[in-house]
C-alpha positions as a Markdown table, in Angstrom:
| # | Residue | x | y | z |
|---|---|---|---|---|
| 1 | Met | 79.6 | 93.6 | 85.7 |
| 2 | Ser | 82.5 | 92.0 | 83.8 |
| 3 | Lys | 83.4 | 88.4 | 84.0 |
| 4 | Phe | 86.7 | 89.4 | 85.3 |
| 5 | Ile | 85.4 | 91.1 | 88.4 |
| 6 | Ile | 83.2 | 88.0 | 89.1 |
| 7 | Leu | 86.2 | 85.7 | 88.7 |
| 8 | Phe | 88.1 | 87.9 | 91.0 |
| 9 | Lys | 85.3 | 88.0 | 93.7 |
| 10 | Val | 85.0 | 84.3 | 93.5 |
| 11 | Phe | 88.4 | 83.3 | 93.3 |
| 12 | Met | 90.5 | 85.9 | 95.3 |
| 13 | Leu | 88.3 | 86.9 | 98.1 |
| 14 | Asn | 87.7 | 83.3 | 99.2 |
| 15 | Lys | 91.3 | 82.6 | 99.6 |
| 16 | Ile | 92.1 | 85.4 | 102.2 |
| 17 | Asp | 94.1 | 84.1 | 105.2 |
| 18 | Lys | 92.0 | 84.2 | 108.4 |
| 19 | Lys | 94.7 | 86.2 | 110.1 |
| 20 | Ile | 94.2 | 89.0 | 107.5 |
| 21 | Arg | 90.5 | 88.8 | 107.9 |
| 22 | Phe | 91.0 | 89.1 | 111.7 |
| 23 | Ala | 93.3 | 92.2 | 111.2 |
| 24 | Ile | 90.7 | 93.7 | 108.8 |
| 25 | Gly | 87.9 | 93.3 | 111.1 |
| 26 | Ile | 89.8 | 94.7 | 114.1 |
| 27 | Ile | 90.6 | 97.6 | 111.9 |
| 28 | Phe | 87.0 | 98.1 | 111.2 |
| 29 | Ile | 86.0 | 97.9 | 114.8 |
| 30 | Met | 88.6 | 100.3 | 116.0 |
| 31 | Gly | 87.6 | 102.9 | 113.0 |
| 32 | Ser | 84.0 | 102.5 | 114.6 |
| 33 | Ile | 85.0 | 103.4 | 118.0 |
| 34 | Phe | 87.1 | 106.2 | 116.8 |
| 35 | Gly | 84.1 | 107.4 | 114.5 |
| 36 | Gly | 81.9 | 107.1 | 117.5 |
| 37 | Leu | 84.1 | 109.4 | 119.5 |
| 38 | Ile | 84.2 | 111.9 | 116.9 |
| 39 | Gly | 80.4 | 111.8 | 116.5 |
| 40 | Tyr | 80.1 | 112.3 | 120.1 |
| 41 | Asp | 82.5 | 115.3 | 120.1 |
| 42 | Leu | 80.5 | 116.8 | 117.2 |
| 43 | Lys | 77.4 | 116.5 | 119.2 |
| 44 | Asn | 78.8 | 118.2 | 122.2 |
| 45 | Leu | 79.8 | 121.2 | 119.6 |
| 46 | Gly | 76.2 | 121.2 | 118.4 |
| 47 | Gln | 77.0 | 120.4 | 114.8 |
| 48 | Glu | 75.8 | 117.5 | 112.4 |
| 49 | Tyr | 76.7 | 114.1 | 113.8 |
| 50 | Asn | 74.3 | 111.6 | 112.8 |
| 51 | His | 76.0 | 110.7 | 109.6 |
| 52 | Ile | 79.1 | 109.8 | 111.6 |
| 53 | Trp | 77.4 | 107.6 | 113.8 |
| 54 | Val | 75.7 | 105.8 | 111.0 |
| 55 | Leu | 79.1 | 105.1 | 109.4 |
| 56 | Ser | 80.5 | 104.1 | 112.6 |
| 57 | Met | 77.7 | 101.5 | 113.1 |
| 58 | Ile | 78.3 | 100.2 | 109.5 |
| 59 | Ala | 82.0 | 99.9 | 110.0 |
| 60 | Leu | 81.1 | 97.9 | 113.4 |
| 61 | Tyr | 79.0 | 95.5 | 111.5 |
| 62 | Ala | 81.6 | 95.1 | 108.6 |
| 63 | Gly | 84.2 | 94.4 | 111.6 |
| 64 | Phe | 82.2 | 91.7 | 112.9 |
| 65 | Asp | 81.2 | 90.3 | 109.7 |
| 66 | Trp | 85.0 | 90.0 | 108.5 |
| 67 | Ile | 85.9 | 88.5 | 112.1 |
| 68 | Ser | 83.0 | 85.9 | 112.0 |
| 69 | Lys | 84.0 | 84.9 | 108.2 |
| 70 | Gly | 87.4 | 84.4 | 109.5 |
| 71 | Met | 86.3 | 82.4 | 112.2 |
| 72 | Arg | 84.2 | 80.1 | 109.8 |
| 73 | Gln | 87.2 | 79.6 | 107.7 |
């Protein structure tokens, strides 16, 4: 990893405003809900759906993580 990328992560990602963190977290959670609905529809159609649900769970975790980081700030 180059020094620039490390410096970017250290300095820029720590200075994000908490309102932006909340907004990103809510977007992730809404995407997770939408993905869950798509997965459910695919299940009813008899197609592969597990990967959609796994992606939705990861997005849900990411959303809660962004919101919790915003609350700690």
